[in-house]
N, C-alpha and C positions, 0 to 999 in steps of 0.2 A: 387255516380256513376260517373265514368270518362266519358268524352265526347271526341271523337276522331275527331278533325277537320282535313279535308284533302283538298288539292287543286289539280286540274287536269288542265293541260294547253295543248294547241295545237297552233302551229305556222304555218302561211301561208296556212290555210285551203282553199280548192278550190272546184272544181266541183265533186270530189269523196267524198262520206260521210266519215267523220272522227269520230272515236269512242272517246268519251270524258271520259265516265265512264262505266264500267261494274260492276254492283252491285253484291257483294258476300253475303251480308246480307241486312238488311233494312238500307237504306241510305236516308238522307234528304238533298236535294239540296237547299242550302240557297242563292245561287247567281250564275248568269251566266252573264258575261260581254263579249261582242263581239266588237272588234275594227276593223274598215275598215282601212287597211293599204295601200290602193292604194292612189295615188296622185290626181287622178282626176275622178274616176269612182264610181258612186253609185252602191252598191251591194245589192242583195236580199238574205237573208239567211233563212234556215229552221232549226229548232231545234226540235228534236223529240225523243221519247222513243220507242224502239222496244221491245215488250214483246209478247210472245206466237206467234211469226211470224207476228204480226201486228204492224204498225207504228201509234203512237199517238202523234200528233203535239202539242208542247208547243208554237211554233211560226212558222207561214207559210208565206213565201214570204215577210218577214219583210225588208223594205228598210233601209239601213244605208248609209248616204251620205259619200263621200270621206273624209278621215281624221277624221271621227267621231266615236263615240262608242255608245253602247246601252246596258242598263241593262235589261235583259229579264225576270227576276223573281222578282216580288214584294213581294211575299209571300214565301211559302215553297212547295216543291214537293217531295213526298216520292217515292222512287224506291226500289224494292225488288230484292232478289237474282235472277239472270238471266236477269234482265232488262238491256238494253244498251242505254245510252244517246248518241245521235249523232248530228252532225251539218254538213251542206253542204251549199255551196255558189253557186251562178250562175256564178261566175267569178274565174278564176284560181288564186291561191296563194293570196287571197284577204283579209283574216281576221285572227286575232289572237283571241284566246278564253281563258278565265279564268273561271273555275268552282270551287265553294266552296261548300263543303259538311260536314255534320256531320254523322259519321257512328257508328254502334253498339250502338245506343241510348238506347235500352232496355236491353242491356247486363248487 
């Protein structure tokens, strides 16, 4: 059975929520890396999944020092068709994000 590894990226994420992944099947998120790209400002980020009109937080108000990065998932998170993985920061154009997934696992 083939596994489809995917990556989703976002650059200069800021104070408006940015969609990282919109699931079309069952997807497994195997990694989320967020880098603070500011020179001198600590930022706070929220990463969450919107499903059925509700937000479910994977990380809420997580601080990332200036010039640092953070790995947000130590295990795996399954999202299914219609789920939307999003990120938002408290500071404009302050972070870059890399998401790794495996999709269509049970196909």
